N, CA and C atoms as a LAMMPS dump frame, in Angstrom:
ITEM: TIMESTEP
0
ITEM: NUMBER OF ATOMS
300
ITEM: BOX BOUNDS ff ff ff
-5.0000000000000000e+02 5.0000000000000000e+02
-5.0000000000000000e+02 5.0000000000000000e+02
-5.0000000000000000e+02 5.0000000000000000e+02
ITEM: ATOMS id mol type element x y z
1 1 1 N -430.362 388.014 253.641
2 1 2 C -429.404 388.768 252.903
3 1 3 C -428.45 387.921 252.092
4 2 1 N -428.231 386.68 252.451
5 2 2 C -427.244 385.879 251.74
6 2 3 C -427.659 385.598 250.306
7 3 1 N -428.938 385.409 250.061
8 3 2 C -429.395 385.164 248.689
9 3 3 C -429.141 386.373 247.808
10 4 1 N -429.385 387.564 248.355
11 4 2 C -429.141 388.779 247.572
12 4 3 C -427.653 388.919 247.245
13 5 1 N -426.789 388.638 248.21
14 5 2 C -425.347 388.734 247.97
15 5 3 C -424.911 387.722 246.92
16 6 1 N -425.488 386.527 246.94
17 6 2 C -425.166 385.501 245.951
18 6 3 C -425.566 385.963 244.545
19 7 1 N -426.767 386.551 244.411
20 7 2 C -427.219 387.052 243.104
21 7 3 C -426.306 388.179 242.628
22 8 1 N -425.898 389.066 243.533
23 8 2 C -424.976 390.134 243.157
24 8 3 C -423.663 389.561 242.635
25 9 1 N -423.086 388.623 243.381
26 9 2 C -421.808 388.036 242.966
27 9 3 C -421.939 387.309 241.632
28 10 1 N -423.057 386.626 241.436
29 10 2 C -423.304 385.913 240.183
30 10 3 C -423.337 386.871 238.995
31 11 1 N -423.717 388.129 239.257
32 11 2 C -423.811 389.141 238.211
33 11 3 C -422.614 390.089 238.192
34 12 1 N -421.518 389.686 238.842
35 12 2 C -420.28 390.454 238.774
36 12 3 C -420.189 391.642 239.708
37 13 1 N -421.051 391.7 240.724
38 13 2 C -421.018 392.803 241.691
39 13 3 C -420.498 392.293 243.029
40 14 1 N -419.791 393.132 243.732
41 14 2 C -419.26 392.785 245.042
42 14 3 C -419.905 393.707 246.073
43 15 1 N -420.649 393.144 247.008
44 15 2 C -421.379 393.969 247.968
45 15 3 C -420.46 394.66 248.965
46 16 1 N -419.201 394.262 249.028
47 16 2 C -418.241 394.916 249.911
48 16 3 C -417.478 396.01 249.162
49 17 1 N -416.996 395.712 247.968
50 17 2 C -416.115 396.642 247.258
51 17 3 C -416.859 397.648 246.37
52 18 1 N -418.015 397.295 245.817
53 18 2 C -418.688 398.171 244.85
54 18 3 C -419.417 399.361 245.468
55 19 1 N -420.188 399.202 246.541
56 19 2 C -420.884 400.381 247.08
57 19 3 C -419.952 401.256 247.919
58 20 1 N -420.308 402.543 248.023
59 20 2 C -419.57 403.446 248.903
60 20 3 C -419.868 403.141 250.368
61 21 1 N -421.09 402.683 250.624
62 21 2 C -421.507 402.43 251.999
63 21 3 C -422.578 401.349 252
64 22 1 N -422.549 400.482 253.007
65 22 2 C -423.579 399.468 253.22
66 22 3 C -424.152 399.698 254.618
67 23 1 N -425.483 399.786 254.681
68 23 2 C -426.165 400.006 255.96
69 23 3 C -427.111 398.837 256.193
70 24 1 N -427.03 398.255 257.375
71 24 2 C -427.95 397.192 257.751
72 24 3 C -428.967 397.765 258.73
73 25 1 N -430.244 397.46 258.51
74 25 2 C -431.294 397.921 259.417
75 25 3 C -431.912 396.707 260.093
76 26 1 N -432.671 396.955 261.116
77 26 2 C -433.399 395.879 261.79
78 26 3 C -434.843 395.799 261.323
79 27 1 N -435.207 396.635 260.344
80 27 2 C -436.598 396.706 259.915
81 27 3 C -436.636 396.858 258.403
82 28 1 N -437.183 395.862 257.722
83 28 2 C -437.197 395.894 256.263
84 28 3 C -438.14 396.961 255.713
85 29 1 N -439.167 397.328 256.465
86 29 2 C -440.031 398.43 256.023
87 29 3 C -439.26 399.745 256.005
88 30 1 N -438.3 399.904 256.937
89 30 2 C -437.44 401.089 256.915
90 30 3 C -436.624 401.131 255.623
91 31 1 N -436.212 399.977 255.142
92 31 2 C -435.458 399.913 253.881
93 31 3 C -436.34 400.393 252.738
94 32 1 N -437.569 399.89 252.668
95 32 2 C -438.497 400.286 251.603
96 32 3 C -438.735 401.793 251.643
97 33 1 N -439.054 402.328 252.819
98 33 2 C -439.334 403.757 252.947
99 33 3 C -438.083 404.597 252.677
100 34 1 N -436.9 404.082 253.048
101 34 2 C -435.656 404.799 252.791
102 34 3 C -435.329 404.893 251.313
103 35 1 N -435.599 403.827 250.562
104 35 2 C -435.407 403.878 249.107
105 35 3 C -436.436 404.833 248.504
106 36 1 N -437.655 404.756 248.984
107 36 2 C -438.727 405.609 248.46
108 36 3 C -438.439 407.095 248.678
109 37 1 N -437.915 407.455 249.851
110 37 2 C -437.671 408.882 250.126
111 37 3 C -436.279 409.348 249.707
112 38 1 N -435.481 408.453 249.116
113 38 2 C -434.172 408.84 248.604
114 38 3 C -433.034 408.735 249.602
115 39 1 N -433.3 408.212 250.799
116 39 2 C -432.224 408.037 251.774
117 39 3 C -431.18 407.047 251.266
118 40 1 N -431.627 406.04 250.516
119 40 2 C -430.735 405.026 249.958
120 40 3 C -431.044 404.843 248.486
121 41 1 N -430.03 404.468 247.737
122 41 2 C -430.198 404.198 246.305
123 41 3 C -430.764 402.812 246.047
124 42 1 N -430.426 401.866 246.903
125 42 2 C -430.772 400.455 246.707
126 42 3 C -431.13 399.86 248.057
127 43 1 N -432.024 398.886 248.057
128 43 2 C -432.347 398.174 249.29
129 43 3 C -432.671 396.724 249.009
130 44 1 N -432.349 395.875 249.957
131 44 2 C -432.678 394.455 249.882
132 44 3 C -433.752 394.15 250.913
133 45 1 N -434.851 393.542 250.475
134 45 2 C -435.909 393.109 251.391
135 45 3 C -436.428 391.753 250.942
136 46 1 N -437.101 391.083 251.852
137 46 2 C -437.727 389.807 251.518
138 46 3 C -438.84 390.026 250.507
139 47 1 N -439.106 389.008 249.747
140 47 2 C -440.191 389.047 248.78
141 47 3 C -441.501 389.386 249.483
142 48 1 N -442.245 390.34 248.929
143 48 2 C -443.546 390.725 249.464
144 48 3 C -443.513 391.891 250.429
145 49 1 N -442.335 392.275 250.912
146 49 2 C -442.265 393.376 251.887
147 49 3 C -442.698 394.692 251.255
148 50 1 N -442.264 394.974 250.039
149 50 2 C -442.643 396.229 249.38
150 50 3 C -444.166 396.328 249.303
151 51 1 N -444.801 395.263 248.869
152 51 2 C -446.258 395.27 248.662
153 51 3 C -447.053 395.402 249.959
154 52 1 N -446.425 395.122 251.104
155 52 2 C -447.133 395.185 252.388
156 52 3 C -446.661 396.324 253.284
157 53 1 N -445.842 397.223 252.753
158 53 2 C -445.349 398.349 253.542
159 53 3 C -446.303 399.532 253.435
160 54 1 N -446.637 400.103 254.588
161 54 2 C -447.49 401.292 254.635
162 54 3 C -446.64 402.542 254.499
163 55 1 N -447.204 403.571 253.875
164 55 2 C -446.474 404.818 253.671
165 55 3 C -446.106 405.494 254.984
166 56 1 N -446.906 405.324 256.007
167 56 2 C -446.631 405.932 257.304
168 56 3 C -446.302 404.833 258.298
169 57 1 N -445.16 404.985 258.973
170 57 2 C -444.779 403.991 259.988
171 57 3 C -445.816 403.948 261.098
172 58 1 N -446.018 402.761 261.654
173 58 2 C -446.917 402.61 262.786
174 58 3 C -448.365 402.374 262.398
175 59 1 N -448.68 402.294 261.114
176 59 2 C -450.067 402.091 260.685
177 59 3 C -450.311 400.659 260.229
178 60 1 N -449.52 399.726 260.717
179 60 2 C -449.559 398.351 260.226
180 60 3 C -450.897 397.66 260.437
181 61 1 N -451.635 398.033 261.45
182 61 2 C -452.903 397.362 261.735
183 61 3 C -454.111 398.145 261.26
184 62 1 N -453.898 399.219 260.538
185 62 2 C -454.979 400.078 260.074
186 62 3 C -455.284 399.737 258.617
187 63 1 N -456.444 399.133 258.36
188 63 2 C -456.805 398.726 257.004
189 63 3 C -456.968 399.903 256.05
190 64 1 N -457.097 401.119 256.588
191 64 2 C -457.267 402.288 255.73
192 64 3 C -455.928 402.94 255.38
193 65 1 N -454.838 402.501 255.995
194 65 2 C -453.527 403.106 255.73
195 65 3 C -453.098 402.804 254.298
196 66 1 N -452.515 403.804 253.654
197 66 2 C -452.109 403.663 252.261
198 66 3 C -450.823 402.844 252.156
199 67 1 N -450.853 401.88 251.236
200 67 2 C -449.686 401.037 250.996
201 67 3 C -448.76 401.688 249.974
202 68 1 N -447.497 401.352 250.057
203 68 2 C -446.517 401.797 249.068
204 68 3 C -446.894 401.205 247.711
205 69 1 N -446.715 401.968 246.649
206 69 2 C -446.977 401.488 245.288
207 69 3 C -445.765 400.705 244.802
208 70 1 N -445.874 399.384 244.62
209 70 2 C -444.725 398.59 244.184
210 70 3 C -444.204 398.986 242.804
211 71 1 N -445.021 399.67 242.016
212 71 2 C -444.589 400.107 240.686
213 71 3 C -443.506 401.184 240.764
214 72 1 N -443.31 401.783 241.93
215 72 2 C -442.28 402.801 242.101
216 72 3 C -440.883 402.197 242.254
217 73 1 N -440.813 400.876 242.362
218 73 2 C -439.55 400.185 242.597
219 73 3 C -439.196 399.306 241.406
220 74 1 N -437.917 399.088 241.222
221 74 2 C -437.448 398.189 240.177
222 74 3 C -436.862 396.943 240.837
223 75 1 N -437.369 395.79 240.454
224 75 2 C -436.807 394.525 240.911
225 75 3 C -435.713 394.148 239.915
226 76 1 N -434.504 394 240.414
227 76 2 C -433.377 393.666 239.547
228 76 3 C -433.472 392.198 239.14
229 77 1 N -433.369 391.935 237.847
230 77 2 C -433.405 390.571 237.308
231 77 3 C -434.626 389.811 237.842
232 78 1 N -435.836 390.335 237.57
233 78 2 C -437.035 389.708 238.149
234 78 3 C -437.3 388.306 237.596
235 79 1 N -437.77 387.45 238.479
236 79 2 C -438.131 386.081 238.117
237 79 3 C -439.625 385.88 238.329
238 80 1 N -440.191 385.024 237.521
239 80 2 C -441.579 384.601 237.701
240 80 3 C -441.53 383.151 238.153
241 81 1 N -442.26 382.824 239.179
242 81 2 C -442.241 381.485 239.757
243 81 3 C -443.633 380.87 239.665
244 82 1 N -443.704 379.656 239.147
245 82 2 C -444.968 378.916 239.086
246 82 3 C -444.99 377.938 240.256
247 83 1 N -446.013 378.071 241.083
248 83 2 C -446.122 377.228 242.272
249 83 3 C -446.585 375.824 241.898
250 84 1 N -446.499 374.921 242.85
251 84 2 C -446.854 373.514 242.616
252 84 3 C -448.287 373.342 242.13
253 85 1 N -449.19 374.249 242.543
254 85 2 C -450.587 374.132 242.129
255 85 3 C -450.845 374.776 240.758
256 86 1 N -449.771 375.305 240.116
257 86 2 C -449.898 375.901 238.791
258 86 3 C -450.137 377.401 238.798
259 87 1 N -450.427 377.973 239.97
260 87 2 C -450.627 379.42 240.067
261 87 3 C -449.28 380.138 240.013
262 88 1 N -449.34 381.394 239.56
263 88 2 C -448.136 382.216 239.574
264 88 3 C -447.889 382.743 240.979
265 89 1 N -446.644 382.74 241.401
266 89 2 C -446.273 383.382 242.664
267 89 3 C -446.614 384.857 242.535
268 90 1 N -447.264 385.461 243.535
269 90 2 C -447.83 386.806 243.353
270 90 3 C -446.834 387.968 243.356
271 91 1 N -445.55 387.713 243.609
272 91 2 C -444.586 388.808 243.694
273 91 3 C -443.399 388.554 242.775
274 92 1 N -442.869 389.637 242.198
275 92 2 C -441.606 389.527 241.485
276 92 3 C -440.495 389.368 242.509
277 93 1 N -439.46 388.624 242.143
278 93 2 C -438.338 388.429 243.05
279 93 3 C -437.083 388.201 242.224
280 94 1 N -435.922 388.485 242.809
281 94 2 C -434.672 388.338 242.073
282 94 3 C -433.83 387.181 242.582
283 95 1 N -434.204 386.61 243.714
284 95 2 C -433.473 385.48 244.255
285 95 3 C -434.294 384.21 244.044
286 96 1 N -433.668 383.044 244.163
287 96 2 C -434.428 381.807 244.013
288 96 3 C -435.588 381.727 245.013
289 97 1 N -436.704 381.189 244.585
290 97 2 C -437.862 381.004 245.476
291 97 3 C -437.638 379.758 246.307
292 98 1 N -437.654 379.931 247.613
293 98 2 C -437.486 378.796 248.537
294 98 3 C -438.581 378.871 249.586
295 99 1 N -439.054 377.722 250.056
296 99 2 C -440.108 377.743 251.07
297 99 3 C -439.579 378.311 252.391
298 100 1 N -440.481 378.946 253.15
299 100 2 C -440.089 379.497 254.456
300 100 3 C -440.016 378.402 255.481
């Protein structure tokens, strides 16, 4: 979460004062599904979580489960990252790319 807060501050937003409410979850897939169903207006997740979230909770090991369509989401200030081998990083992201 700290990288997202840094990007917000860099763009003139305050994560404490600007939103009416901030909710922290223990599950980033819940954030994706909550934005998708309208429970939340905005969500912060790690790069790649949207692309790997299943539409139905609990279907994580089922290869036939339908994945969320990443095109339904907007990445704020998206960056393209070129990896050391010259390939493009496969996901859009708004925070600096750092190794895990």
